[in-house]
N, C-alpha and C positions, 0 to 999 in steps of 0.2 A: 688106650684104644685109638685116640685120635692120632697119636704119634705113629702107630702101626699103619693106619690108613694113608697118612701123609707120606710116609716112607715108601709104601707100596705104590702110590701114585707117581712119585718121583722116579722109583725104579722102573715102572712100566714106561713112563715117558722117555727115559734114557734108553731103554731097550729098543724102542721104536726108532729113535734117532740113530742109533748104532745099526740096526737092521737096514734102514734106508741108506745109510752111508756105505755099508758093505755091499749092498746091492749094486750101487753105481760103480764103485771102484773095482769090484770083482766080477764084473759081468762077463769076464772071459774075452771080451772084445778090446777093451782098453786096459793097458797095464803100463808100469813105469819100468824102464830099464836104462841104466847108466845115465840118469838125468833127462832122459828123453821120454815122450809119451809114445807108446807103441800100440798101434791098431792092428789086430789080427783078424782077417776076414774069414777065417775058417768057419766060424759059426754064423757070422753075419750074412754070408753069401753062398751057403752050401749048395744052393740050386743054380749058381752060375757055373756053367760048364764050358770047357773048351772043346776039343775034338772028342776026347775020351772021358774026362773026369773034371771035377771041380779044380780050379786053379786059384786057391787062396794066396794071399800075400800078407806080409808084415809091413806096415808103414811106420817109419820113424820120423817123429816130429819134435822139434825143439824150437821153442819161441815162435810158434805158429808158422814155422817153415818146415817143408819136407826135407829131411836130411838124406834118407835113402829109402828104397823100397826093395824088399827081397821076396822072391818067390818061395812058397812053401812046398813041401813034397806033394806030388800029385802023380797021376798015372798017364799023363800025356807022353807021346813018343819023344824021347829025349832030343833026338836030332832036330825036330821041329820046334820043341818047346824052347830049346837053347837060342834059337833065332828069335822067337816070339818075345822071350824075356829081356831081350836087348832094349825094348821100349821102356822098361821100368827106370831107366836113368833120365828119361824126359822130364820128370817132376822134380829131380833133384834140385835143391836150393829155391824152389818156388814157395811163395806164401800160400798157405792152404787156401785162402780165399780166391787166389788166382788158379791154382793147380786144379781145383774142383771143377772149373769152368774149361779147362783145356785138356786135349788129348792128342797123342801122336797118331799118325796114320798107322793102320795095321800093317803087319809084315807079310809080304807076298809069299805064299807057300806056307804060312802058318797063321792064316787069317782067323780061324775060329779061336785058337789059343790066345792071339793078340787081343781080339775083341773081349774075350773073357777077362784077361788081365785088366783091360781098361775099365770094364764094369766093376771088377773088384776094387780097383784103386778109387774109383768115383764113390762107390758105396762106403768104403772106409773113410774117406775124407768127409763125406756128408755125415757119417755117424759121429765123427770127430767134432764137426761143427755143431751138431745138435747138442753135445755134451758140454759145449762152452757156455760160461754164464752170459746171459743177455746184457748188452751194454745199455745203460740208461741214456735215453735222449734228452737233450736240454730243450 
């Protein structure tokens, strides 16, 4: 009887640990791809809209540096959105700690889309930072 109770307790504890681990890694926002951490803002910022629609992005991070940022499918007018998404290279190569504090100017003629992209990038980088282990202070 004691053996069964002990085994049940261990199994329950292990289940809780696995559930918590799976919830963090599989939240749909942070994934791994080709050795990089990828932040997908589609669920994180579904209320951030450009002129016509949400403007989610994927942020690729390696060793705490932004490798690249890609715009995800949206309903913005392609002619204007193509101009707006040119700002996404602004963060390439920057440390996340620096990139989260900086943003380029909006693109004239595509201001709403540009501003939405900047909000998406900031939200994604802030989400990434929150998921990082806290450093111990001496």
